[in-house]
N, CA, C and O atoms as a Tripos MOL2 file, in Angstrom:
@<TRIPOS>MOLECULE
protein
  296   295    74     0     0
PROTEIN
NO_CHARGES

@<TRIPOS>ATOM
      1 N           0.8390   -1.1880    0.0000 N.3       1 MET1
      2 CA          0.0000    0.0000    0.0000 C.3       1 MET1
      3 C           0.8780    1.2440    0.0000 C.2       1 MET1
      4 O           1.8810    1.3110    0.7110 O.2       1 MET1
      5 N           0.4930    2.2150   -0.7970 N.am      2 ASP2
      6 CA          1.2150    3.4850   -0.8500 C.3       2 ASP2
      7 C           0.5950    4.4230    0.1860 C.2       2 ASP2
      8 O          -0.3130    5.1930   -0.1250 O.2       2 ASP2
      9 N           1.0890    4.3490    1.4070 N.am      3 TYR3
     10 CA          0.5280    5.1400    2.5040 C.3       3 TYR3
     11 C           0.8450    6.6280    2.3700 C.2       3 TYR3
     12 O           0.2390    7.4460    3.0610 O.2       3 TYR3
     13 N           1.7680    6.9880    1.5080 N.am      4 GLN4
     14 CA          2.1830    8.3880    1.3900 C.3       4 GLN4
     15 C           1.0630    9.3060    0.9090 C.2       4 GLN4
     16 O           1.1320   10.5190    1.1040 O.2       4 GLN4
     17 N           0.0420    8.7450    0.2880 N.am      5 LYS5
     18 CA         -1.0940    9.5510   -0.1500 C.3       5 LYS5
     19 C          -2.1010    9.7500    0.9810 C.2       5 LYS5
     20 O          -3.0050   10.5790    0.8730 O.2       5 LYS5
     21 N          -1.9440    8.9920    2.0630 N.am      6 ILE6
     22 CA         -2.8830    9.0580    3.1860 C.3       6 ILE6
     23 C          -2.2390    9.6480    4.4310 C.2       6 ILE6
     24 O          -2.8540   10.4620    5.1180 O.2       6 ILE6
     25 N          -1.0200    9.2510    4.7260 N.am      7 ILE7
     26 CA         -0.3300    9.7220    5.9240 C.3       7 ILE7
     27 C           0.4060   11.0230    5.5910 C.2       7 ILE7
     28 O           1.2320   11.0740    4.6800 O.2       7 ILE7
     29 N           0.0860   12.0670    6.3530 N.am      8 THR8
     30 CA          0.7020   13.3730    6.1300 C.3       8 THR8
     31 C           1.4540   13.8160    7.3880 C.2       8 THR8
     32 O           1.0950   13.4590    8.5100 O.2       8 THR8
     33 N           2.4920   14.5940    7.1650 N.am      9 ILE9
     34 CA          3.2540   15.1570    8.2800 C.3       9 ILE9
     35 C           3.3370   16.6610    8.0560 C.2       9 ILE9
     36 O           3.9460   17.1300    7.0950 O.2       9 ILE9
     37 N           2.7120   17.4040    8.9630 N.am     10 GLU10
     38 CA          2.6930   18.8540    8.8890 C.3      10 GLU10
     39 C           3.2280   19.4120   10.2100 C.2      10 GLU10
     40 O           2.6980   19.0890   11.2730 O.2      10 GLU10
     41 N           4.2640   20.2380   10.1570 N.am     11 PRO11
     42 CA          4.8840   20.7430   11.3830 C.3      11 PRO11
     43 C           3.9120   21.4290   12.3500 C.2      11 PRO11
     44 O           4.1010   21.3660   13.5640 O.2      11 PRO11
     45 N           2.8710   22.0860   11.8170 N.am     12 ASP12
     46 CA          1.9460   22.8310   12.6670 C.3      12 ASP12
     47 C           0.7420   22.0070   13.1300 C.2      12 ASP12
     48 O          -0.1490   22.5410   13.7910 O.2      12 ASP12
     49 N           0.7030   20.7230   12.7950 N.am     13 LYS13
     50 CA         -0.4110   19.8780   13.1860 C.3      13 LYS13
     51 C           0.0850   18.7390   14.0580 C.2      13 LYS13
     52 O           0.9260   17.9480   13.6310 O.2      13 LYS13
     53 N          -0.4290   18.6530   15.2710 N.am     14 ARG14
     54 CA         -0.0700   17.6010   16.2310 C.3      14 ARG14
     55 C           1.4410   17.4810   16.4030 C.2      14 ARG14
     56 O           1.9840   16.3810   16.5110 O.2      14 ARG14
     57 N           2.0980   18.6200   16.4260 N.am     15 SER15
     58 CA          3.5570   18.7090   16.6370 C.3      15 SER15
     59 C           4.3520   17.9290   15.5880 C.2      15 SER15
     60 O           5.4240   17.4000   15.8830 O.2      15 SER15
     61 N           3.8310   17.8610   14.3820 N.am     16 GLY16
     62 CA          4.5470   17.1950   13.3030 C.3      16 GLY16
     63 C           4.4320   15.6880   13.2970 C.2      16 GLY16
     64 O           5.1530   15.0160   12.5590 O.2      16 GLY16
     65 N           3.5310   15.1400   14.1130 N.am     17 LYS17
     66 CA          3.3440   13.6760   14.1150 C.3      17 LYS17
     67 C           2.6360   13.2490   12.8370 C.2      17 LYS17
     68 O           1.8510   14.0170   12.2810 O.2      17 LYS17
     69 N           2.9010   12.0380   12.3640 N.am     18 PRO18
     70 CA          2.2120   11.5390   11.1730 C.3      18 PRO18
     71 C           0.7050   11.4390   11.4210 C.2      18 PRO18
     72 O           0.2650   10.7860   12.3680 O.2      18 PRO18
     73 N          -0.0750   12.0870   10.5660 N.am     19 CYS19
     74 CA         -1.5320   12.1260   10.7020 C.3      19 CYS19
     75 C          -2.2010   11.5140    9.4710 C.2      19 CYS19
     76 O          -1.5670   11.2900    8.4400 O.2      19 CYS19
     77 N          -3.4750   11.2570    9.6090 N.am     20 ILE20
     78 CA         -4.2520   10.6720    8.5170 C.3      20 ILE20
     79 C          -4.9210   11.7800    7.7150 C.2      20 ILE20
     80 O          -5.7430   12.5320    8.2390 O.2      20 ILE20
     81 N          -4.5620   11.8720    6.4440 N.am     21 ARG21
     82 CA         -5.1610   12.8040    5.4830 C.3      21 ARG21
     83 C          -5.2720   14.2310    5.9950 C.2      21 ARG21
     84 O          -6.2620   14.9070    5.7150 O.2      21 ARG21
     85 N          -4.2880   14.6990    6.7320 N.am     22 GLY22
     86 CA         -4.2960   16.0740    7.1970 C.3      22 GLY22
     87 C          -5.2100   16.3280    8.3840 C.2      22 GLY22
     88 O          -5.3510   17.4720    8.8180 O.2      22 GLY22
     89 N          -5.8370   15.2800    8.9210 N.am     23 THR23
     90 CA         -6.6960   15.4500   10.0980 C.3      23 THR23
     91 C          -5.8190   15.5070   11.3430 C.2      23 THR23
     92 O          -4.5920   15.5090   11.2390 O.2      23 THR23
     93 N          -6.4340   15.5520   12.5090 N.am     24 ARG24
     94 CA         -5.6910   15.5410   13.7590 C.3      24 ARG24
     95 C          -5.5500   14.1210   14.3140 C.2      24 ARG24
     96 O          -4.9720   13.9390   15.3860 O.2      24 ARG24
     97 N          -6.0610   13.1250   13.6160 N.am     25 MET25
     98 CA         -5.9200   11.7260   14.0300 C.3      25 MET25
     99 C          -4.5470   11.2450   13.6020 C.2      25 MET25
    100 O          -4.2140   11.2730   12.4170 O.2      25 MET25
    101 N          -3.7420   10.8000   14.5740 N.am     26 THR26
    102 CA         -2.3820   10.3670   14.2580 C.3      26 THR26
    103 C          -2.3090    8.8670   14.0190 C.2      26 THR26
    104 O          -3.1980    8.1080   14.4060 O.2      26 THR26
    105 N          -1.2320    8.4690   13.3760 N.am     27 VAL27
    106 CA         -0.9510    7.0450   13.1830 C.3      27 VAL27
    107 C          -0.8720    6.3700   14.5520 C.2      27 VAL27
    108 O          -1.4010    5.2740   14.7420 O.2      27 VAL27
    109 N          -0.2150    7.0240   15.4920 N.am     28 THR28
    110 CA         -0.0820    6.4660   16.8360 C.3      28 THR28
    111 C          -1.4420    6.2580   17.4870 C.2      28 THR28
    112 O          -1.6560    5.2430   18.1490 O.2      28 THR28
    113 N          -2.3630    7.1950   17.3140 N.am     29 ASP29
    114 CA         -3.7140    7.0370   17.8690 C.3      29 ASP29
    115 C          -4.3270    5.7290   17.3880 C.2      29 ASP29
    116 O          -4.8130    4.9270   18.1850 O.2      29 ASP29
    117 N          -4.2990    5.5250   16.0800 N.am     30 VAL30
    118 CA         -4.9030    4.3310   15.4900 C.3      30 VAL30
    119 C          -4.2130    3.0630   15.9950 C.2      30 VAL30
    120 O          -4.8780    2.0970   16.3710 O.2      30 VAL30
    121 N          -2.8840    3.0700   16.0020 N.am     31 LEU31
    122 CA         -2.1460    1.8900   16.4520 C.3      31 LEU31
    123 C          -2.4280    1.5870   17.9180 C.2      31 LEU31
    124 O          -2.5490    0.4220   18.2950 O.2      31 LEU31
    125 N          -2.5340    2.6150   18.7440 N.am     32 GLU32
    126 CA         -2.8270    2.3910   20.1600 C.3      32 GLU32
    127 C          -4.2270    1.8220   20.3680 C.2      32 GLU32
    128 O          -4.4170    0.9410   21.2060 O.2      32 GLU32
    129 N          -5.2030    2.3150   19.6180 N.am     33 TYR33
    130 CA         -6.5550    1.7480   19.7130 C.3      33 TYR33
    131 C          -6.5380    0.2670   19.3320 C.2      33 TYR33
    132 O          -7.1330   -0.5640   20.0180 O.2      33 TYR33
    133 N          -5.8630   -0.0510   18.2480 N.am     34 LEU34
    134 CA         -5.7820   -1.4480   17.8190 C.3      34 LEU34
    135 C          -5.0490   -2.3030   18.8500 C.2      34 LEU34
    136 O          -5.4650   -3.4260   19.1330 O.2      34 LEU34
    137 N          -3.9640   -1.7790   19.4090 N.am     35 ALA35
    138 CA         -3.1800   -2.5180   20.3950 C.3      35 ALA35
    139 C          -3.9870   -2.7790   21.6650 C.2      35 ALA35
    140 O          -3.7690   -3.7830   22.3430 O.2      35 ALA35
    141 N          -4.9080   -1.8910   21.9840 N.am     36 ARG36
    142 CA         -5.7560   -2.0750   23.1760 C.3      36 ARG36
    143 C          -6.8920   -3.0530   22.9290 C.2      36 ARG36
    144 O          -7.6570   -3.3680   23.8400 O.2      36 ARG36
    145 N          -7.0020   -3.5350   21.6910 N.am     37 GLY37
    146 CA         -8.0260   -4.5340   21.4030 C.3      37 GLY37
    147 C          -9.2280   -4.0320   20.6330 C.2      37 GLY37
    148 O         -10.1520   -4.8010   20.3690 O.2      37 GLY37
    149 N          -9.2400   -2.7700   20.2690 N.am     38 MET38
    150 CA        -10.3490   -2.2480   19.4740 C.3      38 MET38
    151 C         -10.2840   -2.8770   18.0860 C.2      38 MET38
    152 O          -9.2090   -2.9590   17.4920 O.2      38 MET38
    153 N         -11.4130   -3.3150   17.5750 N.am     39 THR39
    154 CA        -11.4240   -3.9150   16.2450 C.3      39 THR39
    155 C         -11.4960   -2.8260   15.1790 C.2      39 THR39
    156 O         -11.8090   -1.6690   15.4620 O.2      39 THR39
    157 N         -11.2010   -3.2220   13.9650 N.am     40 GLN40
    158 CA        -11.2960   -2.2780   12.8510 C.3      40 GLN40
    159 C         -12.7180   -1.7520   12.7360 C.2      40 GLN40
    160 O         -12.9230   -0.5620   12.4970 O.2      40 GLN40
    161 N         -13.6940   -2.6220   12.9020 N.am     41 GLU41
    162 CA        -15.0960   -2.2120   12.8020 C.3      41 GLU41
    163 C         -15.4460   -1.1980   13.8920 C.2      41 GLU41
    164 O         -16.1650   -0.2320   13.6340 O.2      41 GLU41
    165 N         -14.9370   -1.4170   15.1160 N.am     42 GLU42
    166 CA        -15.1910   -0.4780   16.2090 C.3      42 GLU42
    167 C         -14.5510    0.8770   15.9230 C.2      42 GLU42
    168 O         -15.1490    1.9200   16.1870 O.2      42 GLU42
    169 N         -13.3400    0.8580   15.3850 N.am     43 LEU43
    170 CA        -12.6670    2.1060   15.0280 C.3      43 LEU43
    171 C         -13.4760    2.8820   13.9950 C.2      43 LEU43
    172 O         -13.6620    4.0920   14.1220 O.2      43 LEU43
    173 N         -13.9510    2.1870   12.9820 N.am     44 LEU44
    174 CA        -14.7100    2.8330   11.9130 C.3      44 LEU44
    175 C         -16.0340    3.3930   12.4310 C.2      44 LEU44
    176 O         -16.5050    4.4210   11.9470 O.2      44 LEU44
    177 N         -16.6300    2.7230   13.4070 N.am     45 THR45
    178 CA        -17.8790    3.2100   14.0070 C.3      45 THR45
    179 C         -17.6090    4.4100   14.9040 C.2      45 THR45
    180 O         -18.3380    5.4010   14.8630 O.2      45 THR45
    181 N         -16.5670    4.3170   15.7060 N.am     46 GLU46
    182 CA        -16.2220    5.3830   16.6520 C.3      46 GLU46
    183 C         -15.7380    6.6500   15.9390 C.2      46 GLU46
    184 O         -16.0010    7.7660   16.3890 O.2      46 GLU46
    185 N         -15.0400    6.4640   14.8380 N.am     47 PHE47
    186 CA        -14.4790    7.5860   14.0760 C.3      47 PHE47
    187 C         -14.9680    7.4940   12.6350 C.2      47 PHE47
    188 O         -14.2680    6.9460   11.7830 O.2      47 PHE47
    189 N         -16.1590    8.0200   12.3480 N.am     48 PRO48
    190 CA        -16.7810    7.8650   11.0250 C.3      48 PRO48
    191 C         -15.9830    8.4520    9.8600 C.2      48 PRO48
    192 O         -16.1940    8.0580    8.7130 O.2      48 PRO48
    193 N         -15.0690    9.3860   10.1350 N.am     49 ASP49
    194 CA        -14.2500    9.9500    9.0550 C.3      49 ASP49
    195 C         -13.1110    9.0140    8.6540 C.2      49 ASP49
    196 O         -12.4820    9.2040    7.6130 O.2      49 ASP49
    197 N         -12.8510    8.0130    9.4780 N.am     50 LEU50
    198 CA        -11.7850    7.0490    9.2260 C.3      50 LEU50
    199 C         -12.2620    5.9980    8.2230 C.2      50 LEU50
    200 O         -13.4290    5.6070    8.2350 O.2      50 LEU50
    201 N         -11.3570    5.5450    7.3600 N.am     51 THR51
    202 CA        -11.7080    4.5030    6.3820 C.3      51 THR51
    203 C         -10.8240    3.2780    6.5900 C.2      51 THR51
    204 O          -9.8170    3.3310    7.2950 O.2      51 THR51
    205 N         -11.2160    2.1930    5.9720 N.am     52 THR52
    206 CA        -10.4140    0.9760    6.0210 C.3      52 THR52
    207 C          -9.0280    1.2350    5.4400 C.2      52 THR52
    208 O          -8.0320    0.7530    5.9790 O.2      52 THR52
    209 N          -8.9550    1.9770    4.3660 N.am     53 ASP53
    210 CA         -7.6630    2.3160    3.7710 C.3      53 ASP53
    211 C          -6.8010    3.1450    4.7230 C.2      53 ASP53
    212 O          -5.5790    3.0010    4.7400 O.2      53 ASP53
    213 N          -7.4330    4.0090    5.5120 N.am     54 ASP54
    214 CA         -6.6800    4.7920    6.5000 C.3      54 ASP54
    215 C          -6.0030    3.8640    7.5150 C.2      54 ASP54
    216 O          -4.8330    4.0430    7.8520 O.2      54 ASP54
    217 N          -6.7460    2.8860    7.9870 N.am     55 ILE55
    218 CA         -6.2020    1.9420    8.9700 C.3      55 ILE55
    219 C          -5.0690    1.1370    8.3500 C.2      55 ILE55
    220 O          -4.0270    0.9430    8.9760 O.2      55 ILE55
    221 N          -5.2650    0.6770    7.1410 N.am     56 ARG56
    222 CA         -4.2050   -0.0690    6.4450 C.3      56 ARG56
    223 C          -2.9690    0.8080    6.2350 C.2      56 ARG56
    224 O          -1.8390    0.3380    6.3620 O.2      56 ARG56
    225 N          -3.1890    2.0690    5.9160 N.am     57 ALA57
    226 CA         -2.0650    2.9940    5.7220 C.3      57 ALA57
    227 C          -1.2780    3.1630    7.0130 C.2      57 ALA57
    228 O          -0.0490    3.2320    6.9830 O.2      57 ALA57
    229 N          -1.9670    3.2310    8.1410 N.am     58 CYS58
    230 CA         -1.2810    3.3350    9.4390 C.3      58 CYS58
    231 C          -0.4220    2.1060    9.6850 C.2      58 CYS58
    232 O           0.7200    2.2180   10.1300 O.2      58 CYS58
    233 N          -0.9640    0.9470    9.3980 N.am     59 LEU59
    234 CA         -0.2030   -0.2940    9.5860 C.3      59 LEU59
    235 C           0.9900   -0.3540    8.6320 C.2      59 LEU59
    236 O           2.0810   -0.7650    9.0260 O.2      59 LEU59
    237 N           0.7830    0.0500    7.3950 N.am     60 ALA60
    238 CA          1.8830    0.0450    6.4190 C.3      60 ALA60
    239 C           2.9630    1.0470    6.8210 C.2      60 ALA60
    240 O           4.1540    0.7600    6.7010 O.2      60 ALA60
    241 N           2.5520    2.2130    7.2950 N.am     61 PHE61
    242 CA          3.5030    3.2330    7.7380 C.3      61 PHE61
    243 C           4.3360    2.6960    8.9040 C.2      61 PHE61
    244 O           5.5580    2.8380    8.9160 O.2      61 PHE61
    245 N           3.6700    2.0800    9.8810 N.am     62 ALA62
    246 CA          4.3770    1.5390   11.0420 C.3      62 ALA62
    247 C           5.3200    0.4110   10.6390 C.2      62 ALA62
    248 O           6.4330    0.3250   11.1590 O.2      62 ALA62
    249 N           4.8980   -0.4460    9.7290 N.am     63 ALA63
    250 CA          5.7550   -1.5420    9.2670 C.3      63 ALA63
    251 C           6.9760   -0.9910    8.5400 C.2      63 ALA63
    252 O           8.0910   -1.4790    8.7230 O.2      63 ALA63
    253 N           6.7590    0.0210    7.7230 N.am     64 ASP64
    254 CA          7.8710    0.6240    6.9870 C.3      64 ASP64
    255 C           8.8570    1.2890    7.9460 C.2      64 ASP64
    256 O          10.0710    1.1540    7.7920 O.2      64 ASP64
    257 N           8.3340    1.9970    8.9190 N.am     65 ARG65
    258 CA          9.2000    2.6530    9.9070 C.3      65 ARG65
    259 C           9.9810    1.6060   10.7060 C.2      65 ARG65
    260 O          11.1700    1.7920   10.9660 O.2      65 ARG65
    261 N           9.3420    0.5350   11.0870 N.am     66 GLU66
    262 CA         10.0150   -0.5440   11.8250 C.3      66 GLU66
    263 C          11.1030   -1.1730   10.9770 C.2      66 GLU66
    264 O          12.1990   -1.4540   11.4640 O.2      66 GLU66
    265 N          10.7970   -1.3950    9.7020 N.am     67 ARG67
    266 CA         11.7780   -1.9860    8.7870 C.3      67 ARG67
    267 C          13.0130   -1.0910    8.6770 C.2      67 ARG67
    268 O          14.1460   -1.5740    8.6740 O.2      67 ARG67
    269 N          12.7780    0.2110    8.5870 N.am     68 LYS68
    270 CA         13.8920    1.1600    8.4830 C.3      68 LYS68
    271 C          14.7150    1.2010    9.7710 C.2      68 LYS68
    272 O          15.9420    1.2820    9.7160 O.2      68 LYS68
    273 N          14.0600    1.1470   10.9130 N.am     69 LEU69
    274 CA         14.7740    1.1410   12.1900 C.3      69 LEU69
    275 C          15.5990   -0.1260   12.3560 C.2      69 LEU69
    276 O          16.7020   -0.0900   12.9010 O.2      69 LEU69
    277 N          15.0640   -1.2400   11.8870 N.am     70 ALA70
    278 CA         15.7530   -2.5210   12.0300 C.3      70 ALA70
    279 C          16.9930   -2.6070   11.1700 C.2      70 ALA70
    280 O          17.8530   -3.4520   11.4180 O.2      70 ALA70
    281 N          17.1080   -1.7490   10.1580 N.am     71 THR71
    282 CA         18.2590   -1.8270    9.2560 C.3      71 THR71
    283 C          19.2750   -0.7060    9.4880 C.2      71 THR71
    284 O          20.2380   -0.5770    8.7320 O.2      71 THR71
    285 N          19.0660    0.1010   10.5270 N.am     72 LEU72
    286 CA         20.0180    1.1580   10.8250 C.3      72 LEU72
    287 C          21.3310    0.5630   11.3180 C.2      72 LEU72
    288 O          21.3290   -0.3930   12.0930 O.2      72 LEU72
    289 N          22.4280    1.1130   10.8790 N.am     73 PRO73
    290 CA         23.7190    0.6090   11.3620 C.3      73 PRO73
    291 C          23.9090    0.9340   12.8450 C.2      73 PRO73
    292 O          23.3840    1.9290   13.3430 O.2      73 PRO73
    293 N          24.6450    0.1060   13.5240 N.am     74 GLU74
    294 CA         24.8840    0.3210   14.9610 C.3      74 GLU74
    295 C          26.0010    1.2800   15.1960 C.2      74 GLU74
    296 O          26.3330    1.5730   16.3450 O.2      74 GLU74
@<TRIPOS>BOND
     1     1     2 1
     2     2     3 1
     3     3     4 2
     4     3     5 am
     5     5     6 1
     6     6     7 1
     7     7     8 2
     8     7     9 am
     9     9    10 1
    10    10    11 1
    11    11    12 2
    12    11    13 am
    13    13    14 1
    14    14    15 1
    15    15    16 2
    16    15    17 am
    17    17    18 1
    18    18    19 1
    19    19    20 2
    20    19    21 am
    21    21    22 1
    22    22    23 1
    23    23    24 2
    24    23    25 am
    25    25    26 1
    26    26    27 1
    27    27    28 2
    28    27    29 am
    29    29    30 1
    30    30    31 1
    31    31    32 2
    32    31    33 am
    33    33    34 1
    34    34    35 1
    35    35    36 2
    36    35    37 am
    37    37    38 1
    38    38    39 1
    39    39    40 2
    40    39    41 am
    41    41    42 1
    42    42    43 1
    43    43    44 2
    44    43    45 am
    45    45    46 1
    46    46    47 1
    47    47    48 2
    48    47    49 am
    49    49    50 1
    50    50    51 1
    51    51    52 2
    52    51    53 am
    53    53    54 1
    54    54    55 1
    55    55    56 2
    56    55    57 am
    57    57    58 1
    58    58    59 1
    59    59    60 2
    60    59    61 am
    61    61    62 1
    62    62    63 1
    63    63    64 2
    64    63    65 am
    65    65    66 1
    66    66    67 1
    67    67    68 2
    68    67    69 am
    69    69    70 1
    70    70    71 1
    71    71    72 2
    72    71    73 am
    73    73    74 1
    74    74    75 1
    75    75    76 2
    76    75    77 am
    77    77    78 1
    78    78    79 1
    79    79    80 2
    80    79    81 am
    81    81    82 1
    82    82    83 1
    83    83    84 2
    84    83    85 am
    85    85    86 1
    86    86    87 1
    87    87    88 2
    88    87    89 am
    89    89    90 1
    90    90    91 1
    91    91    92 2
    92    91    93 am
    93    93    94 1
    94    94    95 1
    95    95    96 2
    96    95    97 am
    97    97    98 1
    98    98    99 1
    99    99   100 2
   100    99   101 am
   101   101   102 1
   102   102   103 1
   103   103   104 2
   104   103   105 am
   105   105   106 1
   106   106   107 1
   107   107   108 2
   108   107   109 am
   109   109   110 1
   110   110   111 1
   111   111   112 2
   112   111   113 am
   113   113   114 1
   114   114   115 1
   115   115   116 2
   116   115   117 am
   117   117   118 1
   118   118   119 1
   119   119   120 2
   120   119   121 am
   121   121   122 1
   122   122   123 1
   123   123   124 2
   124   123   125 am
   125   125   126 1
   126   126   127 1
   127   127   128 2
   128   127   129 am
   129   129   130 1
   130   130   131 1
   131   131   132 2
   132   131   133 am
   133   133   134 1
   134   134   135 1
   135   135   136 2
   136   135   137 am
   137   137   138 1
   138   138   139 1
   139   139   140 2
   140   139   141 am
   141   141   142 1
   142   142   143 1
   143   143   144 2
   144   143   145 am
   145   145   146 1
   146   146   147 1
   147   147   148 2
   148   147   149 am
   149   149   150 1
   150   150   151 1
   151   151   152 2
   152   151   153 am
   153   153   154 1
   154   154   155 1
   155   155   156 2
   156   155   157 am
   157   157   158 1
   158   158   159 1
   159   159   160 2
   160   159   161 am
   161   161   162 1
   162   162   163 1
   163   163   164 2
   164   163   165 am
   165   165   166 1
   166   166   167 1
   167   167   168 2
   168   167   169 am
   169   169   170 1
   170   170   171 1
   171   171   172 2
   172   171   173 am
   173   173   174 1
   174   174   175 1
   175   175   176 2
   176   175   177 am
   177   177   178 1
   178   178   179 1
   179   179   180 2
   180   179   181 am
   181   181   182 1
   182   182   183 1
   183   183   184 2
   184   183   185 am
   185   185   186 1
   186   186   187 1
   187   187   188 2
   188   187   189 am
   189   189   190 1
   190   190   191 1
   191   191   192 2
   192   191   193 am
   193   193   194 1
   194   194   195 1
   195   195   196 2
   196   195   197 am
   197   197   198 1
   198   198   199 1
   199   199   200 2
   200   199   201 am
   201   201   202 1
   202   202   203 1
   203   203   204 2
   204   203   205 am
   205   205   206 1
   206   206   207 1
   207   207   208 2
   208   207   209 am
   209   209   210 1
   210   210   211 1
   211   211   212 2
   212   211   213 am
   213   213   214 1
   214   214   215 1
   215   215   216 2
   216   215   217 am
   217   217   218 1
   218   218   219 1
   219   219   220 2
   220   219   221 am
   221   221   222 1
   222   222   223 1
   223   223   224 2
   224   223   225 am
   225   225   226 1
   226   226   227 1
   227   227   228 2
   228   227   229 am
   229   229   230 1
   230   230   231 1
   231   231   232 2
   232   231   233 am
   233   233   234 1
   234   234   235 1
   235   235   236 2
   236   235   237 am
   237   237   238 1
   238   238   239 1
   239   239   240 2
   240   239   241 am
   241   241   242 1
   242   242   243 1
   243   243   244 2
   244   243   245 am
   245   245   246 1
   246   246   247 1
   247   247   248 2
   248   247   249 am
   249   249   250 1
   250   250   251 1
   251   251   252 2
   252   251   253 am
   253   253   254 1
   254   254   255 1
   255   255   256 2
   256   255   257 am
   257   257   258 1
   258   258   259 1
   259   259   260 2
   260   259   261 am
   261   261   262 1
   262   262   263 1
   263   263   264 2
   264   263   265 am
   265   265   266 1
   266   266   267 1
   267   267   268 2
   268   267   269 am
   269   269   270 1
   270   270   271 1
   271   271   272 2
   272   271   273 am
   273   273   274 1
   274   274   275 1
   275   275   276 2
   276   275   277 am
   277   277   278 1
   278   278   279 1
   279   279   280 2
   280   279   281 am
   281   281   282 1
   282   282   283 1
   283   283   284 2
   284   283   285 am
   285   285   286 1
   286   286   287 1
   287   287   288 2
   288   287   289 am
   289   289   290 1
   290   290   291 1
   291   291   292 2
   292   291   293 am
   293   293   294 1
   294   294   295 1
   295   295   296 2
@<TRIPOS>SUBSTRUCTURE
     1 MET1         2 RESIDUE 1 A MET
     2 ASP2         6 RESIDUE 1 A ASP
     3 TYR3        10 RESIDUE 1 A TYR
     4 GLN4        14 RESIDUE 1 A GLN
     5 LYS5        18 RESIDUE 1 A LYS
     6 ILE6        22 RESIDUE 1 A ILE
     7 ILE7        26 RESIDUE 1 A ILE
     8 THR8        30 RESIDUE 1 A THR
     9 ILE9        34 RESIDUE 1 A ILE
    10 GLU10       38 RESIDUE 1 A GLU
    11 PRO11       42 RESIDUE 1 A PRO
    12 ASP12       46 RESIDUE 1 A ASP
    13 LYS13       50 RESIDUE 1 A LYS
    14 ARG14       54 RESIDUE 1 A ARG
    15 SER15       58 RESIDUE 1 A SER
    16 GLY16       62 RESIDUE 1 A GLY
    17 LYS17       66 RESIDUE 1 A LYS
    18 PRO18       70 RESIDUE 1 A PRO
    19 CYS19       74 RESIDUE 1 A CYS
    20 ILE20       78 RESIDUE 1 A ILE
    21 ARG21       82 RESIDUE 1 A ARG
    22 GLY22       86 RESIDUE 1 A GLY
    23 THR23       90 RESIDUE 1 A THR
    24 ARG24       94 RESIDUE 1 A ARG
    25 MET25       98 RESIDUE 1 A MET
    26 THR26      102 RESIDUE 1 A THR
    27 VAL27      106 RESIDUE 1 A VAL
    28 THR28      110 RESIDUE 1 A THR
    29 ASP29      114 RESIDUE 1 A ASP
    30 VAL30      118 RESIDUE 1 A VAL
    31 LEU31      122 RESIDUE 1 A LEU
    32 GLU32      126 RESIDUE 1 A GLU
    33 TYR33      130 RESIDUE 1 A TYR
    34 LEU34      134 RESIDUE 1 A LEU
    35 ALA35      138 RESIDUE 1 A ALA
    36 ARG36      142 RESIDUE 1 A ARG
    37 GLY37      146 RESIDUE 1 A GLY
    38 MET38      150 RESIDUE 1 A MET
    39 THR39      154 RESIDUE 1 A THR
    40 GLN40      158 RESIDUE 1 A GLN
    41 GLU41      162 RESIDUE 1 A GLU
    42 GLU42      166 RESIDUE 1 A GLU
    43 LEU43      170 RESIDUE 1 A LEU
    44 LEU44      174 RESIDUE 1 A LEU
    45 THR45      178 RESIDUE 1 A THR
    46 GLU46      182 RESIDUE 1 A GLU
    47 PHE47      186 RESIDUE 1 A PHE
    48 PRO48      190 RESIDUE 1 A PRO
    49 ASP49      194 RESIDUE 1 A ASP
    50 LEU50      198 RESIDUE 1 A LEU
    51 THR51      202 RESIDUE 1 A THR
    52 THR52      206 RESIDUE 1 A THR
    53 ASP53      210 RESIDUE 1 A ASP
    54 ASP54      214 RESIDUE 1 A ASP
    55 ILE55      218 RESIDUE 1 A ILE
    56 ARG56      222 RESIDUE 1 A ARG
    57 ALA57      226 RESIDUE 1 A ALA
    58 CYS58      230 RESIDUE 1 A CYS
    59 LEU59      234 RESIDUE 1 A LEU
    60 ALA60      238 RESIDUE 1 A ALA
    61 PHE61      242 RESIDUE 1 A PHE
    62 ALA62      246 RESIDUE 1 A ALA
    63 ALA63      250 RESIDUE 1 A ALA
    64 ASP64      254 RESIDUE 1 A ASP
    65 ARG65      258 RESIDUE 1 A ARG
    66 GLU66      262 RESIDUE 1 A GLU
    67 ARG67      266 RESIDUE 1 A ARG
    68 LYS68      270 RESIDUE 1 A LYS
    69 LEU69      274 RESIDUE 1 A LEU
    70 ALA70      278 RESIDUE 1 A ALA
    71 THR71      282 RESIDUE 1 A THR
    72 LEU72      286 RESIDUE 1 A LEU
    73 PRO73      290 RESIDUE 1 A PRO
    74 GLU74      294 RESIDUE 1 A GLU
């Protein structure tokens, strides 16, 4: 998934944290909800502006960031 069309980083929004489509919902927000056991369906109900693609983009962004961190030289 090309998350770059969904995940935005703006210095003046949420202190430059990665957000979904320019909103104030951050990638971290979504990941924390999922980690606490909230289902995708519950997220979509609780946050009607959120889409399935948004959730997938958050997961892809986190996986990409993890992959990059894992390959950093020591």
